[in-house]
FITORVEX-559057 format. One record per residue (C-alpha): residue in three letters; y, x, z. Coordinates in Angstrom, 2 decimals, padded with zeros to 5 digits, always signed. Layout:
// residues N
Ala:Y:X:Z
...
// end
This chain:
// residues 247
Met:+096.17:+123.53:+127.72
Pro:+096.75:+120.43:+129.93
Gln:+099.66:+122.23:+131.65
Trp:+101.58:+123.59:+128.65
Ala:+100.62:+121.47:+125.65
Pro:+102.54:+118.35:+126.78
Arg:+105.72:+120.45:+127.14
Leu:+105.34:+121.94:+123.72
Ala:+104.56:+118.55:+122.16
Ala:+108.18:+117.58:+122.69
Leu:+109.07:+120.17:+120.00
Gly:+106.94:+118.40:+117.42
Pro:+103.43:+119.06:+116.14
Ile:+102.37:+122.49:+117.43
Thr:+099.80:+124.77:+115.74
Phe:+097.82:+126.81:+118.27
Leu:+096.65:+130.26:+117.13
Gly:+093.80:+132.20:+118.60
Asp:+090.99:+134.61:+117.91
Asp:+087.32:+133.68:+117.43
Leu:+086.85:+133.17:+121.20
Tyr:+088.86:+129.92:+120.97
Cys:+087.15:+128.64:+117.85
His:+084.69:+126.34:+119.52
Gln:+084.52:+122.58:+119.56
Pro:+085.48:+121.73:+123.19
Phe:+088.68:+123.74:+122.95
Cys:+089.53:+122.47:+119.47
Glu:+089.06:+118.92:+120.75
Gln:+091.47:+119.69:+123.57
Val:+094.07:+120.83:+121.04
Leu:+093.63:+117.64:+119.02
Ala:+093.80:+115.45:+122.14
Gln:+097.25:+116.94:+122.77
His:+098.29:+115.93:+119.20
Gly:+098.36:+119.58:+118.13
His:+096.76:+121.54:+115.34
Phe:+094.59:+124.65:+115.58
Leu:+094.21:+127.70:+113.41
Phe:+091.58:+130.01:+114.90
Val:+089.73:+133.02:+113.59
Cys:+086.24:+131.94:+112.48
Leu:+083.68:+134.70:+112.19
Pro:+080.23:+134.32:+110.56
Gln:+078.23:+135.66:+113.50
Ser:+079.63:+133.01:+115.87
His:+079.61:+130.06:+113.39
Pro:+076.28:+130.29:+111.59
Thr:+076.20:+126.58:+110.71
Leu:+079.60:+126.58:+109.03
Tyr:+078.75:+129.65:+106.97
Glu:+075.36:+128.20:+106.03
Trp:+077.18:+125.20:+104.53
Leu:+079.51:+127.60:+102.70
Ala:+076.59:+129.49:+101.31
Asp:+075.00:+126.23:+100.08
Phe:+078.19:+125.26:+098.25
Glu:+078.52:+128.78:+096.80
Arg:+075.10:+128.46:+095.22
Gln:+076.46:+125.49:+093.31
Gly:+079.47:+127.48:+092.06
Pro:+082.39:+129.66:+093.17
Leu:+084.49:+128.42:+096.04
Pro:+088.09:+127.46:+095.25
Arg:+090.28:+130.54:+095.29
Val:+093.85:+131.78:+094.82
Val:+094.54:+135.35:+093.76
Thr:+097.90:+137.05:+094.13
Thr:+099.10:+140.66:+093.75
Arg:+101.96:+142.44:+095.55
Trp:+103.63:+145.83:+095.51
Thr:+104.04:+147.45:+098.92
Gly:+106.32:+150.21:+097.71
Thr:+103.43:+152.68:+097.57
Gln:+100.54:+150.73:+096.06
Arg:+099.58:+147.48:+094.44
Leu:+097.34:+145.20:+096.48
Thr:+095.38:+142.15:+095.52
Asp:+095.06:+139.21:+097.98
Thr:+092.15:+136.88:+097.33
Tyr:+092.15:+133.57:+099.19
Arg:+089.08:+131.36:+099.35
Tyr:+088.98:+127.97:+100.99
Phe:+086.87:+124.82:+101.51
His:+087.14:+121.42:+103.16
His:+085.20:+119.36:+105.73
Leu:+082.80:+121.93:+107.18
Pro:+080.96:+121.36:+110.51
Leu:+082.19:+123.63:+113.28
Arg:+078.73:+123.56:+114.98
Asp:+075.20:+122.36:+114.46
Ser:+075.30:+118.90:+116.02
Ala:+075.63:+115.28:+114.94
Asp:+079.11:+115.07:+116.48
Ala:+080.30:+118.36:+114.95
Leu:+084.01:+118.57:+114.36
Ser:+084.97:+118.70:+110.70
Val:+087.33:+121.59:+109.87
Asp:+088.89:+123.26:+106.85
Trp:+088.20:+126.90:+106.28
Cys:+090.00:+129.75:+104.49
Glu:+089.45:+133.47:+104.03
Leu:+091.75:+136.33:+102.99
Thr:+090.48:+139.55:+101.44
Thr:+092.96:+142.30:+100.53
Thr:+091.88:+145.09:+098.17
Asp:+093.63:+148.10:+096.68
Ala:+093.67:+149.16:+092.98
Ala:+090.32:+150.83:+093.38
Gly:+088.71:+147.68:+094.78
Arg:+088.43:+148.97:+098.35
Val:+088.63:+146.26:+100.97
Leu:+091.60:+146.90:+103.28
Tyr:+091.61:+143.68:+105.19
Arg:+089.41:+140.61:+105.55
Asn:+089.58:+137.67:+107.92
Ser:+088.79:+133.99:+107.98
Trp:+090.00:+130.96:+109.88
Ala:+089.03:+127.40:+110.78
Thr:+091.80:+124.87:+110.99
Ser:+092.69:+121.24:+111.45
His:+095.32:+121.59:+108.68
Gln:+094.34:+120.61:+105.19
Val:+093.86:+123.77:+103.16
Thr:+094.75:+123.50:+099.46
Ala:+095.73:+125.86:+096.65
Glu:+099.37:+125.14:+097.59
Thr:+098.97:+125.78:+101.29
Val:+096.27:+128.44:+101.65
Val:+098.66:+131.41:+101.32
Ala:+101.03:+130.07:+104.00
Ile:+098.15:+129.11:+106.34
Ala:+096.60:+132.60:+106.09
Ala:+100.02:+134.18:+106.76
Val:+100.39:+132.07:+109.90
Gly:+096.91:+133.07:+111.02
Arg:+097.78:+136.70:+110.61
Ser:+101.11:+136.29:+112.36
Arg:+099.36:+136.06:+115.73
Trp:+099.34:+139.88:+115.70
Lys:+103.12:+139.89:+115.44
Ile:+103.19:+138.95:+119.08
Glu:+101.27:+142.10:+119.94
Asn:+102.94:+144.44:+117.45
Glu:+106.56:+143.21:+117.61
Asn:+106.67:+142.14:+121.27
Asn:+104.14:+143.72:+123.58
Asn:+103.91:+147.02:+121.70
Thr:+107.73:+147.29:+121.49
Leu:+108.09:+146.68:+125.23
Lys:+105.53:+149.39:+125.97
Thr:+106.26:+152.15:+123.43
Lys:+109.80:+151.71:+122.04
Gly:+111.93:+152.70:+124.98
Tyr:+111.64:+149.78:+127.40
His:+108.84:+151.44:+129.48
Phe:+107.42:+148.07:+130.38
Glu:+104.13:+149.45:+131.73
His:+105.96:+151.73:+134.20
Asn:+107.28:+148.90:+136.41
Tyr:+103.86:+148.13:+137.88
Gly:+103.17:+149.36:+141.38
His:+106.82:+149.57:+142.44
Gly:+107.59:+147.99:+145.77
Lys:+105.30:+146.22:+148.16
Gln:+106.26:+142.63:+147.40
His:+108.26:+141.46:+144.37
Leu:+110.00:+144.58:+143.00
Ser:+107.57:+145.09:+140.10
Ala:+108.08:+141.42:+139.04
Val:+111.85:+141.78:+139.23
Leu:+111.77:+144.97:+137.10
Ala:+109.50:+143.31:+134.56
Thr:+111.84:+140.33:+134.39
Leu:+114.87:+142.55:+133.83
Ile:+113.08:+144.46:+131.03
Ile:+112.16:+141.22:+129.27
Leu:+115.70:+139.91:+129.66
Ala:+117.07:+143.17:+128.16
Tyr:+114.70:+142.75:+125.22
Leu:+115.84:+139.14:+124.76
Val:+119.48:+140.18:+124.73
His:+118.77:+142.93:+122.18
Thr:+116.86:+140.45:+119.99
Val:+119.80:+138.05:+120.04
Leu:+122.21:+140.87:+119.24
Asp:+120.02:+141.92:+116.37
Cys:+120.30:+138.40:+114.95
Leu:+124.00:+137.79:+115.60
Asp:+125.97:+141.01:+116.05
Gln:+126.89:+143.00:+112.95
Arg:+127.95:+146.10:+114.85
Tyr:+124.65:+146.19:+116.74
Arg:+122.67:+145.91:+113.56
Ala:+124.78:+148.57:+111.84
Val:+124.31:+151.09:+114.66
Arg:+120.58:+150.42:+114.92
Ala:+120.24:+150.86:+111.14
Leu:+121.87:+154.31:+111.35
Leu:+119.53:+155.58:+114.09
Pro:+115.89:+156.40:+113.63
Ser:+114.43:+154.52:+116.61
Arg:+115.15:+152.35:+119.61
Gln:+114.58:+155.32:+121.88
Thr:+117.32:+157.26:+120.11
Phe:+119.62:+154.24:+120.31
Phe:+119.06:+153.98:+124.10
Glu:+119.64:+157.74:+124.53
His:+123.00:+157.49:+122.71
Leu:+124.08:+154.52:+124.78
Arg:+123.08:+156.26:+128.01
Ala:+124.86:+159.52:+127.16
Leu:+128.07:+157.83:+125.98
Ser:+128.32:+155.48:+128.95
Gln:+127.89:+158.39:+131.39
Tyr:+130.95:+160.30:+130.05
Leu:+133.26:+157.82:+128.27
Pro:+134.40:+154.54:+129.87
Phe:+134.90:+152.01:+127.03
Asp:+136.96:+148.86:+127.41
Ser:+134.17:+146.72:+125.87
Trp:+130.86:+146.84:+124.05
Asp:+132.73:+146.23:+120.80
Asp:+134.81:+149.41:+121.43
Gln:+131.67:+151.39:+122.17
Phe:+129.89:+150.23:+119.02
Asp:+132.97:+150.91:+116.95
Phe:+133.06:+154.46:+118.38
Met:+129.36:+154.92:+117.62
Leu:+129.71:+153.67:+114.06
Glu:+132.66:+155.99:+113.45
Gly:+130.61:+158.98:+114.72
Leu:+127.47:+158.05:+112.85
Arg:+129.28:+157.56:+109.53
Pro:+131.71:+160.52:+109.26
Ala:+132.56:+159.86:+105.62
Ser:+133.97:+156.46:+106.47
Arg:+136.08:+157.51:+109.48
Lys:+139.45:+155.86:+109.84
Pro:+142.27:+156.71:+112.24
Arg:+141.81:+154.89:+115.50
Ser:+142.82:+155.24:+119.11
Arg:+140.62:+157.35:+121.29
Pro:+138.60:+155.64:+124.00
Asn:+140.18:+155.45:+127.44
Thr:+138.93:+158.60:+129.22
Gly:+141.42:+158.33:+132.05
// end
């Protein structure tokens, strides 16, 4: 935190995400000391005082809540958000006061599909609770859309370890991450890249096509190669064009 938070502060107020392991007062105070915000998973078993306070307030009446429904394409789900303000993070006179929110997702039969809760330095209201819970859940996007992609979607990130006796594994890891960065930028900015990816079932298949084509057909540019791939993947829309330079 002392090393990285000052660098991040230059970008503006930063919200730090983390699981229940980080949701304790000393670390939350470090975040606040760096002029940041925190949004950490807050479980009942590790925060008994906070949940005792919640139970006391529940005995006086239902906690504030927001209920929304959404269609996933296969089923209708109900998201129930509960929230409360100014709860003590621990059992002490100097306990940090936090806001709390919870998300419970159920299906049409009432079965609970997801439940989680968070403590935060942000003010949670009926207008902000949905966005705050979405941010809290987005921490898993790092695992699912970054780490998991690098390991299982054709980049073979885990295979670089153990190569070489000094720095080779670090070099290979760096090259893999740079390749993923370039592909991410292309996905945002390059229409041909997005079109080819959309016509192929997976990243692995995309890489296989690139590898096979580049072994046998020398293209003048990446644009030429993607044009060739689009023409082959969409036969109905083929138009006359010059063949790639095979000389």
